[in-house]
N, C-alpha and C positions, 0 to 999 in steps of 0.2 A: 070881811077882814076882822081881825081881833087886835085890840090895842095891847101892847106889851109895855108896861111901865119901865122906865129906865131904872138902872141900879147896878149894883155889883153882884157877882156870883163867882163860884169856883169853877173854872173851866179846865177841862182835861180829866184824865184818870191815871192812877198809878197801877192799876190791876191788869190791864190788857195789853196794849200795843205800845212800842217805844215812842212812836210819834205823837202819842197823847200825853206824854210826860214832858215836863213836870206839871202837876196841878198848879194853878196860879189864879190870883184874884184879878178879875177884869171888870170893867164897868162900861156900859153903853147907854146912850140916850134912848128915850122911849120911841117906839115905832109901831106901825100897823103891819100885820102880816096876814097873808091869805089863810083862811081857815082850813083849806085842803090843798094838796098839790093841784096844779093846773090839770084839768081833765081834757079828755078828747073832745068833749062837747065845747068847752071854752076855746081850745086851740083851733077847732074847726071854724068857730066864729071869727077868730083872728085871720085865718087863712082866707075865708070868704070875703072879708072886708078889705084885705090888702093884696091878695094874690101871691102871698109869700110862698117860697119854695124852700124846704129844709135842706140841710147839707146831705142827708141820706138820699134825697131825691135827685141829686146831681152826681154825675160820674166824676170820680177823683182824677185830678191831673197827674199823670205819671211823673211829671217833673218834680212834683212835691213829695213823691214817695219813691226814692231811688230803689231799684230792685223789685218794684211792684210787679206781680204776676199780671200780664195783660188781661188775663181772664177775669181778674178782680177789678179792673178799671171800668166798672159799671155801677149805676146807682144801686145801693143796698146798704145793709147794716148788719150788726152782730145780733144773733138770736140764740138764746139759751136752748140747748138740746139735752134733755135728761138722758143720763147713761143707763144702760140695761143692767149694769153690775158695778161693784166698787171699782174705782179708778184712782191712780195717784193724784193727790190733791195739789201737787206742785206743777201740774200741766194743765193750764187753762184751756188748751185746745181740745181737751177731752169733753168739754161741755159747751164751748162757744163755737159757733160756725158763722162765717160770713154768708148771708143769704141775699142773693141778687133779688131786687124788688121789694125787700123789706123796708118799711118806713113807718111813719106815724099812722098813716091810713091802713097799712098792711103789716100789723105788728109781728106776725110770724112768717110772713112771706107773701108773694104776690097774689096768692089765692085766698088770703085771709082778709078780714075787714074789721072795722070798729063798730059796725052796726049794733052789736050787742054789748059794746064796751064804752058807750058814750060817757058813763060816769066813772070810768077807770082813769088813772093818771095817764096823761100822754107820755109816750116813750119814743125812743129813737130820735131824740132832740139833742143836737150839739149845743155847746155853750152859746154860740152866736144865735141859735134859734131861740133859746130861752131869753137872751138879751133883747132880741127883736120883739118878742111877745111882751116883755116887760115894758119896753119903751112905748109900744102901741097902747098899752093899758094905763100909761101914766105912772108906772111903778118902777121898781128896780129889783135886782137880785140881792138877797141878804148877804151881809158879811158872815164869815164863819161864826164870829162871836154872837151876832144877832140871832143867827139860826140856832145856836146851841142854847142861848138863854130861853128862847121860845120853846124849844123842845123839852127843856127841863120842867116846864109847867109849874114853876114856883117851888120845886123840891130841890133845894141847893145841896150839891154834893152827893146825891144818890147815883148809883151806877146806871139805873134804868129810868125811863121817864115816869115810872109809877112807883119807884122804890128801889130796894137793893136785891130783889129776887126776880128772876126772869119770868117765872110763871107762878105767881103767888096762889097757893091753893089749887094749882093745876090750871089756872085760868090763862088762856092764850090772849094776850092783849095787843097783838100787832101781827101783821102778815109777814112772818119769817118762815124759813124752811122747817117743816115738821118731818123728823126722821133723819136718816143718814144721807147727807148731801154727797153726790148729785144724783143718786139713783133711787133711794127708798123714800117715797112720798107718803106721808101719813096724815096729810091735812084732812080735816073732817069732810070737806066738800069734794075731795079728790083732785082739786086743782093744785097747780104749782106755779102759777104766774100771778099777775096783778089781781087785786080785788077792787070792787067799787069803793070810792072814797067814803068815809064815815062807816065802814063795815065794823070797825073796832072802836072801843070807847075813846072819847076825847081826853086829852091831858088836862092838867090843872088850869091851863089858859084857854080851854075850849077849842083846842086845835086838834085836827084829826091827821093820822098817818104821818106824824113827824118821825115815827120809828117804823122801819120796815116798809113794805109795799114797793117803793122805788127810792133809790138814791136821789138826792136833790142837789143841783148845782148851787154853788155860792159865787160871789164875786171875787173871792180872795185867791191870789196865787198861792200854790202849795209851798209850805216851808215847815220845818220841824217846829214843834211847840217851843223849843228853846229859842228859836229865832223870831218868835212873835213880836211884833213891833206896834207902837201906838200909831194911830192915824195922824197925818200932818195936822199940826195945830191942836192935836188932842191931848197934849201933855206928855211929858217924858215918863219913862219907867221910874217909879219911886222906890223907896225901900220896900222890903218884903211885906211889911204890914199894910201897904197901900195897893190899890188896884191900878192895873194898866188901863188907861182911858182910851176908849174907842179903838181897840186893837185892830190891826189889819194883818194880812198875810205877808208873804214874801214878795219877791220881784219876779218878773218874767224870766230873766236869766237864771235866777236862783231856783226856780221851779223845775228847771230842765234836768233830766237824768244825765249823769256823766257818761253813761254807756248804756248799751242795750237797745231794744227796738224803738224806744221813744226818745232817742238821742236828738237833742236840738229842738224838741217840741214842748211848748209851754203847757203847764198843767195847772188846773184849778182844783180847789177843794170841793169834794162832794161829801154830803153828810147824811146820816140817818140809817144807813144800811138798806136792804131790800128784801124782797121775798126769797132771795137766794142765800141770805145769811143763815147759818146753822150752828148748832152747838159744836159740831165737829169741823166746821170750816167758817172762817170770817165771822167772828162773834162781834159784828159791828152794828147790832141792833140796839144802839145806845146813843144818848145825846153827845157824849164825848168822842164817839167814833168819827174817824175821818179817813179820807182816801184821796190820793192824787189821781186826776183824770185828765188826759190830754184834751185840748180844746175841741178837737175834731171827733171825739168819741161819740158814737151813736150806738146805743145798745137797747135791748129789750127790758132793761131794769134801771134806767136813769131817766128822771123827770125833773121837775122844779116847782117852786112856788115863789111868790113875789112879796116885796115889802113896799111900804110907803113911809118915808121918814117925816117927822114933824119938826 
């Protein structure tokens, strides 16, 4: 783990997505954070010690998902499937498929394994799975503000973790999609999924993979940036010259969509983008980027890391 000194910083961005606005000064206490996302090797040690079963390894209860196709009431998870040609970018079903038997041990389906992926981030973990690992290890999931402060690496106000240019001098500094998503893969190694942790340079806090590779769960309920609130006992919002102290997200009820497929389901904030973020789609390979994710989401591009507070 690496220690992140407490202090204030500018959270959010005005350049990209509405839910990152407005920028605001926030302050958090110092904390320790994992140097990398939790890896398959580390998660396997947890499972071996506890016998834990992840959500993706359990068949969903149809009572929890009205209208669920009975054929999908089996253990499994969502796996990215690269398309053969350009597709409309407003239809996630063009590149996501529910794969029966996909889970953290079998990241692309029942015939796959993690034997060659032990140092890759663990994926197909729901929020409860991340919390269980964190509790076992004597840690916790970071708040959104803690995560963003750590990701910025000491560079306050920059759009990327390394400055204001995505690929300075042509350098690729994180695992994000190379080429036109979701069909044209131009990554140098030919891959388009996760990479081993520490494959790209660390940020200014000596942390790896804060940007790209996998989205990372936080402990905060999703809310717009305008609804950001201080933690209980953390001090009220001050005048604009002052920082919001120890901010937290929204509420369970407030995190729920008012309509759509996620109606009535709580959503937490995930941060950092993933290997599927691209210049033509989901430019969320940035510290300020954020996305709401339902608690029961398990996919091939979401992982986590932990913190320990002092």
